[in-house]
Every structure is written in structure tokens, then in C-alpha cells.
C-alpha positions in Angstrom: -58.8 -15.6 -78.7 -59.7 -18.7 -80.7 -58.8 -16.9 -83.9 -55.3 -16.2 -82.5 -54.8 -19.7 -81.1 -56.2 -21.8 -84.0 -55.6 -19.3 -86.8 -52.7 -16.8 -86.4 -50.3 -19.1 -84.4 -50.6 -22.1 -86.9 -50.3 -19.7 -89.9 -47.1 -18.1 -88.5 -45.6 -21.4 -87.4 -46.2 -22.9 -90.9 -44.6 -19.8 -92.5 -41.6 -20.3 -90.2 -41.3 -24.0 -91.0 -41.5 -23.6 -94.8 -39.1 -20.6 -95.0 -36.7 -22.4 -92.7 -36.8 -25.4 -95.0 -36.1 -23.2 -98.0 -33.2 -21.6 -96.1 -31.9 -25.1 -95.4 -32.2 -26.1 -99.1 -30.4 -22.9 -100.1 -27.5 -23.6 -97.7 -27.3 -27.2 -98.9 -27.1 -26.0 -102.5 -24.3 -23.5 -101.5 -22.4 -26.1 -99.5 -22.4 -28.7 -102.2 -21.4 -26.1 -104.9 -24.0 -27.6 -107.2 -26.2 -24.5 -107.7 -26.3 -23.0 -111.1 -25.2 -19.3 -111.3 -28.6 -17.7 -112.0 -31.2 -15.7 -110.3 -33.3 -17.3 -107.6 -37.0 -17.6 -108.4 -38.4 -15.9 -105.4 -41.9 -15.9 -106.8 -41.9 -19.7 -106.9 -40.8 -19.8 -103.3 -43.5 -17.3 -102.2 -46.2 -19.2 -104.1 -45.2 -22.6 -102.6 -45.2 -21.1 -99.1 -48.7 -19.6 -99.5 -50.1 -22.8 -101.0 -48.5 -25.0 -98.3 -49.8 -22.7 -95.5 -53.3 -22.6 -96.9 -53.6 -26.4 -97.4 -51.9 -27.2 -94.1 -54.8 -25.5 -92.3 -57.1 -28.2 -93.7 -55.3 -30.8 -91.6 -55.3 -33.4 -94.4 -52.3 -35.6 -93.9 -52.2 -36.8 -97.5 -52.2 -33.3 -98.9 -49.5 -32.3 -96.5 -47.4 -35.3 -97.4 -47.8 -34.5 -101.1 -46.7 -30.9 -100.6 -43.7 -32.1 -98.5 -42.6 -34.5 -101.3 -43.0 -31.7 -103.8 -40.7 -29.4 -101.8 -37.3 -30.8 -103.1 -38.4 -30.1 -106.7 -39.6 -26.6 -106.0 -36.4 -25.8 -104.0 -34.2 -27.3 -106.7 -35.9 -25.3 -109.4 -35.9 -22.1 -107.3 -32.2 -22.3 -106.5 -31.1 -23.9 -109.7 -29.9 -27.2 -108.2 -29.3 -30.0 -110.7 -31.9 -32.8 -110.4 -29.3 -35.5 -109.7 -28.3 -33.6 -106.5 -31.7 -33.3 -104.9 -31.2 -36.2 -102.5 -30.1 -33.9 -99.6 -33.3 -31.9 -100.0 -35.3 -35.2 -99.8 -33.3 -36.1 -96.7 -34.2 -32.6 -95.2 -37.9 -33.3 -95.9 -37.8 -36.7 -94.4 -36.0 -35.4 -91.3 -38.6 -32.6 -90.8 -41.5 -35.1 -91.3 -40.1 -37.6 -88.9 -39.4 -34.9 -86.3 -43.0 -33.8 -86.5 -44.3 -37.4 -86.2 -41.9 -38.0 -83.2 -43.1 -34.8 -81.4 -46.8 -35.6 -81.8 -46.2 -39.2 -80.7 -44.1 -38.2 -77.8 -46.5 -35.5 -76.8 -49.4 -38.0 -76.7 -47.4 -40.5 -74.8 -46.4 -38.0 -72.1 -50.0 -36.8 -71.9 -51.4 -40.3 -71.5 -48.7 -41.1 -68.8 -49.7 -37.9 -66.9 -46.1 -36.6 -67.1 -47.3 -33.6 -69.2 -50.6 -32.1 -68.2 -52.3 -28.8 -68.9 -55.7 -27.8 -67.7 -56.6 -26.2 -71.1 -56.8 -27.8 -74.6 -56.0 -24.4 -76.0 -52.7 -24.3 -74.1 -51.9 -27.9 -75.0 -52.4 -27.0 -78.7 -50.2 -24.0 -78.5 -47.4 -26.0 -76.8 -47.6 -28.8 -79.4 -47.3 -26.3 -82.3 -44.4 -24.4 -80.8 -42.4 -27.4 -79.7 -42.9 -29.0 -83.1 -41.6 -26.0 -85.0 -38.7 -25.3 -82.7 -37.4 -28.9 -82.9 -37.9 -28.9 -86.7 -35.9 -25.7 -86.9 -33.1 -27.4 -84.9 -33.2 -30.5 -87.2 -33.0 -28.2 -90.3 -29.9 -26.6 -88.9 -28.3 -30.0 -88.1 -29.0 -31.4 -91.5 -27.6 -28.3 -93.2 -24.4 -28.6 -91.1 -24.1 -32.3 -91.9 -24.3 -31.5 -95.6 -21.7 -28.8 -95.2 -19.4 -31.2 -93.4 -19.9 -33.8 -96.1 -18.9 -31.1 -98.7 -15.7 -30.5 -96.9 -16.6 -27.6 -94.7 -15.4 -27.6 -91.2 -18.1 -27.9 -88.5 -17.0 -27.2 -85.0 -18.5 -28.5 -81.8 -19.5 -25.0 -80.8 -21.6 -24.6 -83.9 -23.4 -27.9 -83.2 -23.9 -27.0 -79.5 -25.4 -23.6 -80.5 -27.7 -25.3 -83.0 -29.1 -27.6 -80.3 -28.9 -25.4 -77.2 -30.9 -22.4 -78.4 -33.9 -24.2 -79.9 -33.8 -26.5 -76.9 -33.9 -23.5 -74.6 -36.7 -22.0 -76.6 -38.8 -25.1 -76.2 -38.2 -25.1 -72.4 -39.0 -21.3 -72.2 -42.2 -21.8 -74.2 -43.2 -24.7 -71.9 -42.6 -22.6 -68.8 -44.6 -19.7 -70.3 -47.5 -21.9 -71.3 -47.5 -23.7 -67.9 -47.7 -20.3 -66.2 -50.6 -19.2 -68.5 -52.7 -21.9 -66.8 -53.1 -19.5 -63.9 -54.6 -16.7 -66.1 -55.5 -17.3 -69.7 -56.9 -14.2 -71.4 -56.5 -12.4 -74.7 -53.9 -10.1 -73.2 -51.7 -13.0 -72.1 -51.9 -14.7 -75.5 -50.9 -11.5 -77.2 -47.9 -11.1 -74.8 -47.1 -14.8 -75.4 -47.1 -14.2 -79.2 -44.8 -11.2 -78.8 -42.4 -13.2 -76.7 -42.6 -16.0 -79.3 -41.8 -13.7 -82.2 -38.8 -12.2 -80.3 -37.6 -15.8 -79.4 -37.9 -16.8 -83.1 -35.9 -13.7 -84.1 -33.2 -14.7 -81.6 -33.0 -18.2 -83.1 -32.8 -16.7 -86.6 -30.0 -14.4 -85.4 -28.0 -17.2 -83.9 -28.6 -19.2 -87.1 -27.1 -16.4 -89.2 -24.3 -16.1 -86.6 -23.5 -19.8 -87.0 -23.4 -19.4 -90.8 -21.0 -16.4 -90.4 -18.7 -18.5 -88.1 -18.7 -21.3 -90.7 -18.0 -18.8 -93.6 -15.2 -17.2 -91.6 -13.5 -20.6 -91.1 -13.9 -21.4 -94.7 -12.3 -18.1 -95.8 -9.5 -18.6 -93.3 -8.8 -22.0 -94.7 -9.0 -20.6 -98.2 -6.6 -17.9 -97.3 -4.1 -20.4 -95.9 -4.4 -22.4 -99.2 -3.7 -19.2 -101.2 -0.6 -18.6 -99.0 0.5 -22.2 -99.6 0.0 -21.8 -103.4 1.8 -18.4 -103.4 4.7 -19.8 -101.5 5.0 -22.8 -103.8 5.0 -20.5 -106.9 7.4 -18.1 -105.3 9.8 -21.0 -104.5 9.4 -22.3 -108.1 10.2 -18.9 -109.7 13.0 -18.4 -107.3 14.6 -21.7 -108.5 13.9 -20.7 -112.1 15.8 -17.4 -111.4 18.7 -19.3 -110.1 18.7 -21.6 -113.1 18.6 -18.5 -115.4 21.7 -17.0 -113.6 23.5 -20.3 -114.0 22.5 -20.5 -117.7 23.9 -17.1 -118.3 27.2 -18.2 -116.8 27.1 -21.3 -118.9 26.5 -19.3 -122.1 29.3 -17.0 -121.1 31.7 -20.0 -120.8 30.3 -22.0 -123.8 33.1 -20.8 -126.1 35.7 -22.1 -123.7 33.9 -25.5 -123.5 33.7 -25.8 -127.3 37.4 -24.9 -127.6 38.2 -27.6 -125.0 36.3 -30.2 -126.9 38.0 -29.3 -130.2 41.4 -29.6 -128.5 40.5 -33.0 -127.2 39.4 -34.2 -130.7 42.6 -32.8 -132.3 44.7 -34.7 -129.7 42.9 -38.0 -130.5 41.1 -37.9 -127.2 37.7 -38.8 -128.7 36.5 -40.7 -125.6 37.5 -37.8 -123.3 35.7 -35.5 -125.7 32.5 -37.6 -125.5 32.7 -37.7 -121.8 33.2 -33.9 -121.7 30.2 -33.5 -124.0 28.1 -35.7 -121.7 29.0 -33.5 -118.8 27.9 -30.4 -120.7 24.6 -32.1 -121.6 24.0 -32.9 -118.0 24.7 -29.3 -117.0 22.2 -28.1 -119.7 19.5 -30.6 -118.6 19.5 -29.0 -115.1 18.0 -25.9 -116.7 15.0 -27.8 -118.2 11.6 -28.1 -116.7 10.0 -31.5 -117.1 6.7 -31.6 -119.0 4.1 -33.7 -117.3 0.8 -32.0 -118.3 -0.5 -28.9 -120.1 -2.0 -27.8 -116.8 0.5 -25.1 -115.8 -0.2 -25.1 -112.0 -0.1 -28.9 -111.8 3.1 -29.0 -113.9 4.7 -26.5 -111.4 3.7 -28.6 -108.4 4.9 -31.9 -110.0 8.3 -30.3 -111.0 8.7 -28.8 -107.5 8.0 -32.2 -105.8 10.1 -34.0 -108.4 13.1 -31.8 -107.3 12.4 -32.8 -103.7 12.4 -36.5 -104.7 15.7 -36.1 -106.5 17.3 -34.5 -103.5 15.9 -37.3 -101.2 17.1 -40.0 -103.6 13.5 -41.2 -104.3 12.7 -42.9 -107.6 9.8 -41.1 -109.3 7.3 -42.5 -111.8 4.7 -39.9 -112.7 2.4 -40.0 -115.6 -0.5 -37.6 -116.4 -3.1 -38.2 -119.1 -4.9 -35.6 -121.2 -7.1 -33.7 -118.8 -8.3 -30.3 -117.7 -8.6 -29.0 -114.2 -10.8 -26.0 -115.0 -13.5 -27.4 -112.8 -11.2 -26.9 -109.7 -10.1 -23.7 -108.0 -6.3 -23.1 -108.1 -6.2 -23.3 -104.3 -7.9 -26.7 -104.3 -5.4 -28.0 -107.0 -2.5 -26.8 -104.8 -3.9 -28.3 -101.6 -4.8 -31.6 -103.2 -1.6 -32.5 -105.1 0.9 -30.7 -102.8 -0.4 -32.4 -99.7 -0.6 -35.8 -101.4 3.0 -35.5 -102.7 4.4 -33.9 -99.5 3.1 -36.9 -97.4 4.5 -39.3 -100.0 7.9 -37.7 -100.1 8.1 -37.7 -96.3 7.2 -41.4 -96.1 9.4 -42.6 -99.1 12.5 -40.7 -97.8 12.5 -43.0 -94.7 13.2 -46.1 -96.7 16.2 -47.2 -98.7 15.2 -47.3 -102.4 12.1 -45.2 -101.8 9.8 -44.7 -104.7 6.7 -42.7 -105.7 4.4 -43.9 -108.5 1.6 -41.4 -109.5 -1.1 -41.8 -112.2 -3.6 -39.0 -113.0 -6.2 -39.7 -115.7 -9.6 -38.7 -116.8 -12.1 -41.7 -116.8 -15.4 -40.6 -118.4 -16.7 -37.7 -116.2 -14.3 -38.5 -113.4 -10.7 -37.5 -112.5 -8.8 -40.6 -111.2 -5.8 -40.2 -109.0 -3.8 -43.3 -108.0 -0.6 -43.0 -106.0 1.7 -45.6 -104.4 4.7 -44.7 -102.3 7.1 -46.7 -100.2 6.3 -46.5 -96.5 8.4 -48.9 -94.3 6.4 -48.2 -91.1 2.7 -48.7 -90.8 1.0 -45.3 -90.2 -0.8 -44.7 -86.9 -4.5 -44.6 -87.3 -6.9 -42.9 -84.9 -10.6 -42.4 -85.3 -10.4 -43.6 -88.9 -7.8 -41.0 -89.8 -4.0 -41.5 -90.3 -1.8 -39.5 -88.0 1.4 -37.8 -89.0 4.7 -39.0 -87.4 6.3 -35.6 -87.9 6.7 -33.5 -84.8 4.1 -30.8 -84.6 1.9 -32.4 -87.2 -1.4 -34.3 -86.7 -2.2 -35.7 -90.2 -4.0 -32.6 -91.5 -2.5 -33.1 -95.0 -4.5 -36.2 -95.7 -7.5 -34.6 -94.0 -7.3 -31.7 -96.4 -7.0 -34.1 -99.3 -10.2 -35.9 -98.2 -12.0 -32.6 -97.6 -11.2 -31.4 -101.2 -12.1 -34.7 -102.8 -15.5 -34.8 -101.1 -16.0 -31.2 -102.0 -16.0 -32.2 -105.6 -18.4 -35.1 -105.1 -15.7 -37.7 -105.0 -14.3 -40.3 -102.7 -10.8 -41.2 -101.5 -9.3 -44.3 -99.9 -6.0 -44.7 -98.0 -4.4 -48.1 -97.5 -1.1 -49.4 -96.2 0.0 -52.9 -97.3 3.4 -54.6 -97.1 5.5 -51.4 -96.9 3.5 -49.5 -99.6 1.0 -46.7 -98.9 -1.7 -46.5 -101.5 -4.0 -43.6 -102.2 -7.0 -43.9 -104.6 -9.1 -40.8 -105.2 -11.9 -40.1 -107.7 -13.4 -36.6 -108.3 -16.4 -35.7 -110.3 -15.3 -33.3 -112.9 -18.2 -33.3 -115.5 -21.0 -31.4 -113.9 -22.4 -29.5 -116.9 -23.0 -25.8 -116.6 -22.2 -25.7 -112.9 -18.5 -26.4 -112.7 -17.0 -27.1 -116.1 -15.5 -30.2 -117.5 -12.3 -32.1 -117.3 
């Protein structure tokens, strides 16, 4: 029985902990989008797990600490994470190490106070190992979720509750089981306990996968909505282009009549009238042109579409785009970022007389810089650090989507209202080597 308690259980618990940490590192790499597209080095993971498990049985705290500090580099190499983005893996290691220290300290405190008492050192050791691993598993899930939220993924309260509830229930269940084992401690009861433990770990893993599926479904749903927004925007654009084409055909059909009318005006010494007439024709022809802002086709479509909205609302526009490439961004993200920014700006600027929108988009070293100012006569309502929409049925999700996308590309965004002007400043990281492309 001693072999099972001091050999098999620590071995299995160490395997569970290290594999859970690798799972957390993999999810962090996927969430941040900073994983190189190449095969995972499974043999490196297996080798590290075996070495860690073997040395952890020695009980040397310095060796364990060294292996823990080595984990981010092994995980980064195995999953192809760039070195400059290993900080979340170090945070994961620190969280696990601190959780283990807190559990041991708390366990000793409760034991000294007489709150937690077991009549067998073997049972006390089993309980300590199981509680440590379950709480560390819970911490790994929470750190992974926090990284996903930082990367722009939506994390619901239900996901957080499940991540806390099930490991917490497992700890309580194991405590009750170990407490009852005080009555009759034998090899058979320890074996049944291990079977129960394995099934409980399997249940935790199942819920962990279920939480990931829930998060992925939400991400896909959000991406689908963005695709719909992009498709609608392009459909409306091509619909307007079709209308312009029909108008241009009519114009071409009547162009001979317009030329004859201008010739008649010149022959009758009506030069000024002829110039005025020619100006009207130029104005009609200009309506068929699309403005050129940038060589990025999708961004040019969005800017032309929103420029037309500004003209209809009587808003003065001042848009300048430098030489850049948006190849590092998905089309849905380009649409969501710029369409939401400009939609909010048009809505706010249309509420004021002499409304204006000033937009600057440039590449600054390896960053994409976006600075926009628009007139906004009323100070926006702010709640919980987020601006709320004044439009009926809206709750400020446009700016929330902007912030989510900017953070997804390792950037930062700031919103500010000052003296009737709403200012947006965003910076995205667009030079990430082999991983995402360059701007």
C-alpha cells in the first residue's frame, strides 16, 4: 500500500500537473495567435514530463524550481511560440508555484489549528497531493481564460463558474472520501479511491474540453457575424457601383446632346453659360468616381462607403492613409475595426452643426497607428470603464469590438472626450515575423 500512496499517486499527480500546464501553454499560444505554423514537438514534451516527474520524486525544492523556470522555454519551443511572447507562460508557472505554496502553507495552518485532522499520515499525504493538483488545475484554467480574454476572446461568467466549481467540488469530494477512509484503511479502499480519483480527473478534463468548445463556438459565432457585416458592406458598395454604372450609361447616351448644347452656347456668345454648363457636367461625372485613399482594396471600400455617409449627413471629412499593408489582419477584423470606428464617428458627428471627422492611418516602424478625431457635442456616457451608446437598442458594442480586435493584435486603444471632440488612438503590432506577416 505504501508503494501506491507514496509512489503511484505522486507519479500520476505529477503527470496530470505537467500535462495540464502544457495544455494551458498551448491554449495561451492559440489565444494570442503567436504560434508559428509548424508541427508540435511532442517528443520534447514527453521528455520534459518524464524528467520532471522523475526529479520531482526526489523532493528537492531547487531542482523543482529550476524545472519550473525551464517550462516556458520548453513549451515555447514545443509549440513554436516566439520568445518575446513567453511572458504568459512565465505567469502560468508563477501561478502554479504560488498555488502549490499556498496549499501547503494553508494545509499546515489548518492542521496546527486542529481544524483539519486525520488519524493517519498516509491519508493526510493523499489529501495534500490531491488538493494541490486540483487547485493547480483550476488555476491553469483561469490563467488560460484570462489570456484568452486579453486576446479579445469573450469569456462568459458560466465558463468561469464551471472552471471554479468542478475542481472545487472535486476537492470537497476527495476530502469526504479521505475522511471516510479513516474508518477502514486497506489496500482495497486505496485502489477504489484511485479509481474514483481517475474518473473524477476524467470528468474535470471533459468539462475543460467542454469549456473550450463553448469558447470556440462563441468565437466562430462572432466571426460569422463579422463576415455577414463585411458581406453586407461589400454588397451595398457594389449595389451603389451598379447604380452609378446605370447612370453613367444614361450620361454617355446623352453626351452628344450636352456637347451640342455647349457648342450652341459658345456660338451665341454665351461663354459664361457654357463654362457653367461644363462645370455641371464635370460635377455629374465626378459622382461616378471612387476616391482613392489606399491600395488596400477592402479598406478603400470601407472608407468610400463611410465617406458617402458623411456627405449625406453634411459632415466634413479629412481622411489620409499612408503607405501600408494590412496583410497581417483578417478581412473580417479589418471590416469590424474600421467600420465600427467610422460608424460611431458618423453617428456622433451628425448630431452637431459643422460636424467633422479627421482620420489618420499610418505605419510607424512595426506598428499600425490609427488616430481619429470627430465632433461629439455631448459627453458620452461611461459605465465600468466602457462608453455606452446613446442609440436606442445599442449598448456600445462597436467600441468594445474595436478594443477586442486591437488587443487581439497585441495593441492598445484609448478613447477620450475633450471639449466637444471624441478622440480615438489605437496602435496595433503588425510586424511579427513569420507568424502574421508585415505591414
